[in-house]
C-alpha positions as CSV (number, residue, x, y, z in Angstrom):
1,M,19.2,-131.8,5.7
2,A,23.0,-132.2,6.3
3,D,22.2,-135.3,8.4
4,A,20.1,-137.0,5.7
5,K,21.5,-140.1,4.3
6,L,21.1,-141.0,0.6
7,S,19.8,-144.5,1.6
8,Q,17.0,-143.1,3.7
9,E,15.2,-141.1,1.1
10,P,15.1,-140.8,-2.7
11,A,17.8,-138.5,-4.2
12,Y,17.8,-136.7,-7.5
13,W,20.9,-135.7,-9.4
14,N,21.7,-132.4,-11.1
15,S,20.4,-133.2,-14.5
16,E,17.1,-134.6,-13.2
17,V,16.5,-131.5,-11.0
18,A,17.5,-129.1,-13.8
19,K,15.1,-130.8,-16.2
20,K,12.3,-130.7,-13.7
21,L,12.8,-127.0,-12.9
22,E,13.3,-126.2,-16.6
23,V,16.7,-124.6,-16.1
24,S,20.2,-125.4,-17.3
25,D,22.7,-127.4,-15.2
26,S,24.8,-124.3,-14.8
27,T,21.9,-122.2,-13.5
28,L,21.1,-124.9,-11.0
29,R,24.7,-125.0,-9.9
30,K,24.7,-121.2,-9.4
31,W,21.5,-121.4,-7.3
32,C,23.2,-124.1,-5.2
33,I,26.3,-122.0,-4.6
34,Q,24.1,-119.0,-3.6
35,L,22.1,-121.2,-1.2
36,E,25.2,-122.7,0.3
37,A,26.7,-119.3,0.9
38,T,23.7,-118.6,3.2
39,G,24.3,-121.8,5.2
40,Y,21.9,-124.2,3.3
41,K,23.3,-127.7,3.3
42,F,22.8,-130.3,0.5
43,V,23.4,-134.0,0.8
44,K,26.7,-134.8,-0.9
45,G,27.4,-137.9,-2.9
46,E,30.6,-139.3,-4.2
47,N,33.1,-136.7,-5.5
48,D,31.2,-134.0,-3.5
49,S,28.4,-134.0,-6.0
50,R,25.1,-132.7,-4.7
51,A,22.2,-135.2,-4.3
52,F,18.9,-133.3,-4.1
53,T,16.1,-134.5,-1.8
54,K,12.4,-133.8,-2.0
55,H,13.1,-131.0,0.6
56,D,15.6,-129.4,-1.8
57,L,13.1,-129.6,-4.7
58,N,10.5,-127.9,-2.6
59,A,13.0,-125.2,-1.6
60,F,13.8,-124.5,-5.3
61,T,10.1,-124.3,-6.3
62,T,9.4,-122.0,-3.4
63,I,12.2,-119.6,-4.3
């Protein structure tokens, strides 16, 4: 997903994803850091903020 462009598919921000997964923003951030440590790539927005795609949401619900 590193090659994905925000303009090509819908993106969701931290607070939206945390609410959907029923976890806190800090828990979501910890999960992201753990995934990135294994080589998982998130699309990045301005200021290096993560923009979550449908693929990312599926990954979180699978884990």
